[in-house]
N, C-alpha and C positions, 0 to 999 in steps of 0.2 A: 478348602475344611469348612462341610457346612450345616446350618442351622436347622432342622424342622423348625413346623408349628401343627397347630390345631386348624379345624375346622370347625369346631364344635357348636359357633351363633354367625353369625354378621360380623358382630364387635368382637369379636374374640379373632376372628380371621384378619379384623383387621390390626387390630397390634399385631401378633403376629406372627400373622405370615409376608404382611407386607412393610414390617418395623423390622421384620429378623432380613427379608427380602437386601433394602437395605443399608444392613452393616454387613451381610455377608453375600455376594453380589449370587454366587453358582449355590445357591440353594434353592430345593427341594419344594414348592410349597407344597399347602398334605395330599390337597385336590391333583395336581399335576402329575404326572407318570415320570414326565423325562424333560430335559431343556437343553440348548443349546448356545451359551456367545461367544463374546470377544468383547476381552478390554485393551483399555492404550492406557498405559501410566506412562507417564512424565516428567520427573524430576529433576533438579538443581543441589548439589552439593552445597551450602553454602558455608560450612568450617566441621568442626570436628568435635568430638569428644578425645580426650587429652587421656593417656593415663592415668590415673589417679582422679580423675570427673572435669576436669579443671575441662574449660569449654573454650579456644583462640577461632579467630576467625579465615575464612576462606585468604593467605596472601595470599594480592595481586596479582593478576597475570597470570593464575591457574584454575582457570575457569573449569568445570566438570556437570554434562548432561545424560541420565540417564534413560532412555527407551526399555521402555516392554513392551510386546504386544502379546498376548494370550488372548488361545482360544480351550474351551474349559467346557463338558456337559456333564448330566448327571442325569442316576435314572433309579428308578426306584423299581428296591428289589426282593422288598417285605412290606408291611400296612405304613407301615415303622422307621424303615431304613431305606439309605440313598447309597450308589458312590458313588464316585466321582473322580474325572480324572483332565490334568488340566493341563500344556503343552508352553512354554515363554519361548519366547525370541525374544535377545536382548542386544540394547544397543549403546555401547557410550565413549562418548565424543570425550575429551583433555585435550589440554593445553599446558605448554609450562614455557618457559619465557628463553630458558638453553633448547624442547626438546622439538615443541615446537605447535602446532596439533594436528591429536592422529585420532581417528574412528576406525570401531571396530565392532566386532560383534554376534552372534549368535542363535544356534538354539540354546535355549538351558537346562537344568532343570527339572523332568520334568516331575510329579506330584498325584499321585494313588491315594484317593480318600475314601474314606465308607465311614457314616453314621447312625446310629442309631438310637435313639428312643423314646426310656422305657413307659417315663410317662409325663405328658404332652403340656406345653405351658398352657393354661387356662383351664385344662382338667377336670384340676381342682384347684378350690378356691382355698385351702391349708398346705395343698403338695405345689414346689413347681416343680417345671419341667425338669426331667433329670434325662442330660443324655450319653455317649459313648462313643469314641472318635476317634478313629487307629490313621496311621494312614505312611508309606513310604513314600523318598523320596530318591529318582532312581539317580547316578548321577551323569548325565544324558551331555549335559553343558563342557566346559574346556576348564582344566582347575590354571590358579595363576598361573601353577607353577608354569606350568605348559603353551601359555601363552607363547605365539611372533611379531607379534604386534607392537607398537613403543611404547610403554608404558602401559603394557597388560591391555590398551583396549579391546582386545579379544577374553578375555574370558567371562565365563559365563558361567561359572558352578563351583560347588568344593569341591572336587574331585572323592565322596567320597557317597556312601551309602545313606539318607537318614530316617529313621524309624524315629514315628511320631505317633505316638496318646494321647487322649485328653480327657476330660469331665464338662459336661457343662453345664448347666443350671441355669434357669430362664424361669419369666411369670409375667403374667401380665394385669393391666389392673386397669381397666377402661381402655382406653385409644392408648394404653403408653405397654412399651414392654420393653426389660432390662432380663441386661444377660451379664452375666458373668462364667467367666472359660478358664480355664488353668489347664495346658500345654509342656509335655514334656517329647523332647529331640534329643534322640540318642547317634551320635553320627559315626560308622564303621573305622579303624584306623586303612589308614593309605600311608605305603612308602615308611614305615618305620614313623609316623605325625597321629595323631588323630586328634581332633577337636573336644573341646569340653561340653558334658553336658547339658543341652540347650534350657529352660526352662520361662516358659511366654505367662505372662496375667494380665488380659483381655475384661476392657468391664464399659460398658457400649448400655443405651438406653438411647430411642425410639417412640418415635410417635404419628401416628394416622394418622388420618384426616376424611371427609366424612365421604373422596373421594378417590379412598386410597392411593394418594400421595404419601409419600411417607420424608420424614427426615429422621434420622440418628445421627448423633455423639457417642464416640471411643475413644480407649487412653490404652497405652494395651504396654509393659514393659520387658522385653525379652533379658536374658543377662542366662553369660555361663563362668564353669568354673575354667579354669587356667586347661589346658591341652595338655599332653606328649609328648616328647620325639624321645621314642627305643624305648619305653614304657619311664622315662624323668618327666620328673614336671618342666613345666618354659614354663620362668615365671614377668606376671606380666601380661598373659594373654588373651585375661579374662578379657570377655568384652557386656557394654547391655548399652540398652536405648530403647527412649521414651517416644512413641509415636502417640499423636493426636490426630485423628484425622471425625469432621464433617461430612455425611454423606447425604445424597435424595436419592428419594425415586419417582417417577410417573409411568405410570402406567397407563400406554397405548391405548390396545386391546389387552382383551381377557388371556393372548400369547403376548404378545409383545409387551417387554418392555426397558426403560430405560434408566442410567441410573447416572450420576457424577459425583466426586469428591474433590476435596480437596483433604491433605494433609501435612504434617508435620513436625521435624524433631524439635521439639523447641533446645533453641542456641541457649539455654544458661547449664549454668555449672551444677552436676554432684548427679545429670537425670543419663547421664550416662559416664559410658568410659571406651576407648580403648576402635571408638566406632567413628565413624561418617556420619554429618550430620545431613540433612537433606529438609527439603520442600518441593511438593506435585502436587500433579492433576491426574483424578482416573475418569475415563466414561468405556460405559462401558455398553451393551446393549443385550438381551437375550430374546427367544422365540423359544416356549415353551406348547409340550401337551400331557390336557385331560389325560 
């Protein structure tokens, strides 16, 4: 997902651009015409939200580690618009006392996204920045039902197209940036099965220091209803998950920047349902062009 920013003054540039980039690494800053980047994500599954919301830690002897390497790029297509492409490669390690340990992976689901800002953050004192986003995720990964390795460790996708639409509102207050985004995702039918519509709500705040270093804290809540099988509802297939992320940005030069973050699905009952819980780290390197 892309987030754009204003460049109306030095103070606004710091809060909106550096702060926004700390929240969303693939974001083009307003003075940039293109960027490419690579992100490494490593996570450990520590438990799961049960159906109904109860939390349970993972049983002893059943570790799961997930790795993801993303390559992405973005280009400006209009003064206030941008288009981005992300290609993920996923690996999973799982172990159980009965099956032993297994490692697998491959290319995941590729995402193409666009964003257009009608009003830029900081452009008006009273009107916040307003942007619309749209995207499609292609089923280039391997869905779980086609996995061939034990414990389905080679599954890397959902096996369906996903169409996304979003509305983002953000504003700057001196060195502070505040953002709220709502995303709706609809998945296509596959083999008679259709996942429920997914809604994601994201809130984030970022602070940019005088040297353009930025730190950010964000929280998201994603939920989807029951899916369907051959047109009939699939009971207890609804899912939800909460993710809290702390991240930071360090500008090496005008063209290069590094980002790092830590994220966690809080192991607290009621914050999710029917989903695993993770804790992990991210590291990102970006090269941009003015």
